[in-house]
C-alpha positions as CSV (number, residue, x, y, z in Angstrom):
1,M,0.0,0.1,0.1
2,T,1.5,3.5,-0.5
3,S,0.6,7.1,0.8
4,P,-0.8,9.8,-1.6
5,D,2.9,11.1,-1.7
6,N,4.1,7.5,-3.0
7,R,5.7,6.7,0.3
8,T,4.8,2.8,1.5
9,V,2.1,2.7,4.1
10,Q,2.9,-0.1,6.9
11,K,-0.1,-1.9,8.4
12,I,-0.1,-3.5,11.6
13,K,-2.9,-6.2,13.2
14,G,-4.9,-6.0,16.5
15,G,-7.3,-7.5,17.7
16,C,-9.5,-8.5,21.1
17,L,-8.8,-11.4,22.9
18,C,-11.2,-14.0,22.1
19,G,-10.3,-13.3,18.4
20,A,-13.6,-12.6,17.6
21,V,-12.6,-8.7,16.3
22,S,-9.6,-8.5,14.0
23,F,-8.3,-5.3,12.3
24,E,-5.4,-3.7,10.5
25,V,-4.2,-0.2,11.2
26,V,-1.9,2.4,9.4
27,N,1.2,2.0,11.4
28,A,1.6,6.0,11.9
29,F,0.2,7.5,15.0
30,E,0.3,11.2,16.0
31,K,0.3,10.8,20.0
32,L,0.2,8.0,22.5
33,F,-1.8,9.4,25.4
34,L,-1.5,7.2,28.9
35,C,-4.4,9.0,30.7
36,S,-5.0,9.0,34.2
37,C,-8.4,10.7,34.6
38,D,-11.3,9.3,36.8
39,Q,-13.1,8.0,33.5
40,C,-10.1,6.5,31.7
41,R,-9.4,4.7,35.1
42,Q,-13.0,3.4,35.1
43,I,-13.4,2.3,31.3
44,T,-9.6,0.1,31.5
45,G,-10.1,-0.9,35.3
46,S,-6.4,0.3,35.5
47,A,-4.2,3.3,36.6
48,F,-4.3,4.9,33.0
49,A,-5.7,4.5,29.3
50,S,-3.1,3.5,26.7
51,N,-5.0,5.3,23.5
52,L,-3.2,5.8,20.1
53,F,-4.5,8.8,17.7
54,G,-4.1,8.5,14.3
55,G,-6.0,9.2,11.1
56,I,-9.5,8.0,10.2
57,E,-9.2,6.2,6.9
58,G,-6.3,3.8,8.4
59,L,-8.6,1.1,9.7
60,D,-9.8,-1.8,8.1
61,W,-11.9,-4.5,10.0
62,L,-10.8,-8.2,9.0
63,A,-13.6,-9.9,11.1
64,G,-15.8,-9.2,14.0
65,A,-17.5,-6.0,12.9
66,D,-21.3,-7.5,14.1
67,D,-19.1,-8.2,17.8
68,I,-18.6,-4.6,18.2
69,V,-20.6,-2.7,20.7
70,S,-20.1,1.2,21.9
71,Y,-20.8,2.8,25.5
72,Q,-21.4,6.2,25.2
73,V,-21.3,8.1,28.6
74,P,-24.5,10.0,29.0
75,G,-23.8,13.8,29.0
76,R,-20.1,13.4,28.1
77,D,-17.5,12.8,25.1
78,I,-16.6,10.0,26.8
79,S,-16.9,6.7,25.2
80,K,-15.7,2.7,25.4
81,T,-16.1,0.4,22.1
82,F,-15.2,-3.0,22.6
83,C,-15.7,-6.5,21.6
84,R,-19.1,-8.4,23.1
85,V,-18.0,-11.3,23.4
86,C,-14.7,-10.9,25.4
87,G,-14.9,-7.1,26.6
88,S,-11.5,-6.1,25.3
89,G,-11.7,-2.4,24.0
90,V,-11.2,-2.0,19.6
91,P,-10.6,1.1,17.9
92,W,-13.4,3.6,17.4
93,A,-13.4,7.4,16.1
94,N,-13.3,10.5,18.1
95,G,-16.6,12.9,18.6
96,D,-16.5,14.5,15.3
97,G,-15.3,11.7,13.5
98,T,-11.6,13.1,12.4
99,K,-9.4,10.7,14.4
100,M,-8.9,7.3,15.1
101,I,-8.7,6.3,18.8
102,V,-6.7,2.9,19.3
103,P,-6.3,1.2,22.0
104,A,-2.6,0.5,22.6
105,G,-2.6,-3.1,23.9
106,S,-5.1,-4.2,21.0
107,L,-2.2,-4.1,18.7
108,S,0.0,-7.3,18.3
109,E,2.9,-5.5,16.6
110,P,5.6,-2.4,17.8
111,V,3.8,1.0,16.8
112,N,5.6,4.1,15.3
113,V,4.2,7.0,17.2
114,V,5.0,10.7,17.1
115,E,4.7,11.8,20.5
116,R,4.1,9.7,23.9
117,V,2.4,12.0,26.7
118,R,0.8,11.3,30.2
119,I,-2.2,13.1,30.8
120,F,-4.1,13.9,34.2
121,A,-1.1,12.4,36.2
122,S,-2.2,14.2,39.1
123,E,-5.4,12.0,38.9
124,L,-2.9,8.6,39.2
125,P,-4.1,7.0,41.9
126,S,-1.6,6.6,45.1
127,W,-0.9,2.6,44.6
128,A,-0.1,3.3,40.9
129,L,3.2,5.8,42.2
130,D,6.6,4.7,42.0
131,L,5.9,1.9,40.0
132,E,9.7,1.5,39.1
133,Q,10.1,0.4,43.0
134,V,7.5,-2.4,42.7
135,S,9.0,-5.7,42.0
136,T,9.3,-7.0,38.7
137,H,8.9,-10.4,37.1
138,A,9.7,-11.9,33.5
139,K,6.0,-13.9,34.2
140,F,3.7,-14.7,36.7
141,P,5.2,-15.9,39.9
142,E,5.1,-19.3,41.3
143,S,5.0,-17.9,44.8
144,L,1.5,-16.7,44.3
145,G,0.4,-20.0,43.0
146,S,-0.5,-21.7,39.7
147,E,-4.3,-20.2,39.1
148,P,-4.0,-16.6,39.6
149,L,-6.3,-15.4,37.2
150,G,-8.7,-18.5,36.9
151,S,-12.7,-17.4,36.3
152,K,-14.4,-18.0,39.2
153,S,-17.8,-16.0,40.3
154,L,-17.8,-13.7,42.9
155,P,-19.2,-15.2,46.3
156,T,-22.5,-13.7,45.7
157,G,-23.2,-15.4,42.4
158,N,-24.4,-12.5,40.9
159,S,-21.7,-12.4,38.1
160,P,-22.1,-15.3,35.2
161,I,-18.9,-16.1,33.9
162,I,-19.3,-15.9,29.8
163,K,-17.5,-18.0,28.1
164,P,-17.3,-18.3,24.0
165,E,-18.9,-21.1,22.2
166,K,-16.1,-23.4,20.7
167,S,-16.2,-23.2,16.8
């Protein structure tokens, strides 16, 4: 693929955890925002969202377009687009449709990004401060057990575990 000025354009692949949704994007992102605002922390369940911003024309859905769901926060310009099967974040367009936002963790290849920025750093929770002082392991530490991330219901039993159908 070539750009309008005849440069070769590299595309990289991404997708959701269960494999229902897959896509390709042009690997030329303007910014990577690491956002610690309250809303991004709630949407991701983490200390910050890691979102890449690029041109809207650079996205091609390869599979699973019917499995994509969006949630729009009422009265706000905040949304979450995700796979209806596994809940993984997938790309979406900004409010005026001029930019594409790609969850960085949804990409399976290294990215080319011009600028990396941490925003709303003042809202970073105390448990995420000084991460360089947290012990680091290449894999899940054996000392914490053999099934650290198993799927078990909460004691209330009100949260069913959704397992994808095997094909």
